[in-house]
C-alpha positions, 0 to 999 in steps of 0.5 A: 700485675705489671702493665704491658706495653705493645709498641713498635720498633720506631716508637721504642727507639724514639723513647729510648733516645728521649730518655737517654737524651734528657740524662746526658749533658748537651754537647760542647761547642767543637772548636775548628783547631788549625795550624794557622789563624788570622790576627782577629782570631789571635787577638781573641784568643790572648783576650779569652786567656788573660792577655789583652793586646792591641793590633799596634802591639801585635804588629810592634811585637813581630816586627821587632823579632820578639 
């Protein structure tokens, strides 16, 4: 014979939430994409994508119009 469990709607909701939470991967960190960035953010972005550079190099490239 199967067991019958009596519970409140709130307890049932918590049980389902915990069960589903255990199955789903953790949400990825959300990045705030904007149309503008400062020099520090640009340097970090370039480094993350395999293009490490310095402040001086960035200033030189932008002043030269490259």
